[in-house]
C-alpha positions in Angstrom: 128.8 180.3 102.8 128.3 177.9 100.0 129.9 174.2 99.8 129.1 172.1 97.8 130.6 169.1 99.7 127.8 169.2 102.3 125.1 167.0 101.2 127.6 164.5 100.2 125.9 161.2 102.3 122.6 161.7 100.4 124.5 161.8 97.0 126.1 158.5 97.9 123.2 156.8 98.6 121.5 157.9 95.2 124.9 157.1 93.6 124.6 153.4 94.8 121.1 153.3 94.1 121.9 154.2 90.4 124.2 151.8 90.2 123.0 148.9 91.9 119.6 149.4 89.1 121.9 150.1 85.9 123.7 146.5 86.9 119.9 144.7 88.0 118.7 145.9 84.6 121.6 144.9 82.4 121.4 141.5 84.4 118.0 141.1 83.7 118.3 141.5 80.2 115.1 143.6 79.9 115.2 146.7 77.3 116.2 150.2 78.2 112.6 151.0 78.9 112.4 149.3 82.6 115.1 151.7 83.5 112.7 153.0 86.4 111.5 149.6 87.5 115.0 148.5 88.1 115.6 152.0 90.0 112.5 151.2 92.0 113.7 147.4 92.7 116.9 148.6 93.5 115.6 150.9 96.1 113.4 148.5 97.6 116.8 146.5 98.2 118.9 149.2 99.1 116.1 150.1 102.1 116.4 146.4 102.9 119.8 146.3 103.7 122.4 148.2 106.7 124.8 150.4 105.2 128.1 151.8 106.4 128.7 151.9 110.4 125.0 151.1 110.5 124.0 147.6 111.8 120.0 148.3 111.1 118.6 148.8 107.5 116.7 152.0 106.7 113.7 150.1 107.0 114.2 148.6 110.4 114.8 152.4 111.2 111.3 153.3 110.4 109.4 150.2 111.3 111.3 149.7 114.5 111.3 145.6 112.8 113.3 143.5 110.7 111.9 143.3 106.9 110.6 140.0 105.3 113.1 139.2 103.2 111.7 135.8 101.9 110.0 137.0 99.1 113.2 138.7 97.8 113.6 137.6 93.9 116.1 138.5 91.2 114.6 141.6 89.2 113.6 140.4 86.3 113.4 136.8 86.8 111.0 134.3 84.7 107.9 133.6 87.5 104.8 131.7 86.7 101.2 134.1 87.7 98.3 131.7 88.3 95.3 133.2 86.9 91.9 133.0 88.8 89.5 129.8 87.7 87.2 132.5 86.7 89.2 134.1 83.9 90.2 130.5 82.6 88.5 127.5 80.6 89.1 123.9 81.0 91.9 123.6 77.8 94.1 126.7 79.2 96.9 126.6 81.3 96.5 128.0 84.7 100.2 129.7 84.4 101.0 132.6 83.0 105.0 133.0 82.2 106.0 136.4 83.6 109.1 138.5 84.5 109.3 139.8 87.9 109.2 144.0 87.9 108.6 144.6 91.5 106.4 144.2 94.5 103.2 145.5 95.9 103.6 146.9 98.7 100.9 148.0 101.4 102.9 151.2 101.7 101.3 151.6 105.8 102.7 148.5 106.9 105.6 148.2 104.3 104.9 144.5 103.7 104.8 142.7 100.2 100.8 142.0 99.0 101.9 140.8 95.4 104.5 141.3 92.7 104.2 143.9 89.7 104.7 141.0 86.2 105.4 141.6 83.1 104.0 139.3 80.9 105.2 138.3 77.4 102.7 140.4 75.7 104.1 143.0 76.8 101.6 144.2 79.4 102.1 144.7 83.3 100.1 142.9 85.4 99.7 142.7 89.5 99.5 139.1 91.1 99.7 138.0 94.1 99.7 134.2 93.7 103.3 133.4 91.9 105.5 130.4 91.8 109.2 131.4 90.8 111.3 128.3 89.7 114.1 126.6 91.4 116.7 127.4 88.9 116.0 131.1 88.4 117.1 132.0 84.8 116.8 135.2 82.1 116.3 135.0 79.0 115.4 137.7 76.4 112.1 138.7 75.6 110.1 138.6 72.5 110.6 140.8 70.2 107.0 142.4 71.1 108.7 143.9 74.3 111.4 145.5 72.5 110.0 148.3 69.8 111.5 150.3 67.0 110.9 153.5 69.5 113.0 152.1 72.3 116.4 153.6 71.2 118.0 153.7 74.1 120.5 150.4 74.5 121.2 149.4 78.0 124.8 150.0 77.2 124.5 153.5 77.1 122.9 153.8 80.5 126.7 152.9 81.5 128.0 154.6 79.2 126.0 158.2 78.0 129.2 159.1 75.4 128.5 155.7 73.4 126.4 156.4 70.2 123.9 153.8 69.2 122.9 155.1 66.2 126.8 155.5 64.4 128.8 152.9 62.7 132.3 151.8 64.0 
């Protein structure tokens, strides 16, 4: 017969990832249009942590080794991508201020091969030479990234009953 309680463990896992993704998106002060990147970041972290009674993470179970956590940084934090010398002039700075969106992995070995970054102009780039400041902080992006057609507020992700267009 039909039992809706059977996939409870999978549903709890999905809910944990969704809640963590919403929380890191709100903490990062990025607009709601980066919801997918926040969910990917949350799943990336989830797969590298042990859960419940398990003493090993899903990553360890699959790859038979501990994950390298030395490169993990908070989602949306400020960082600087260093540009190749061929792309800059003498008077240009060699660092491009960005925000961390995620990790670029080699899916066969699951090793971090670089970072997915959001530039101040709103472009998503991939860089492997990135520096993170010691005092990691979050700040609101310039208005170029917060477009008018992005009408979903981050709080709406937490409570779908909020009408952002109502005048209360």
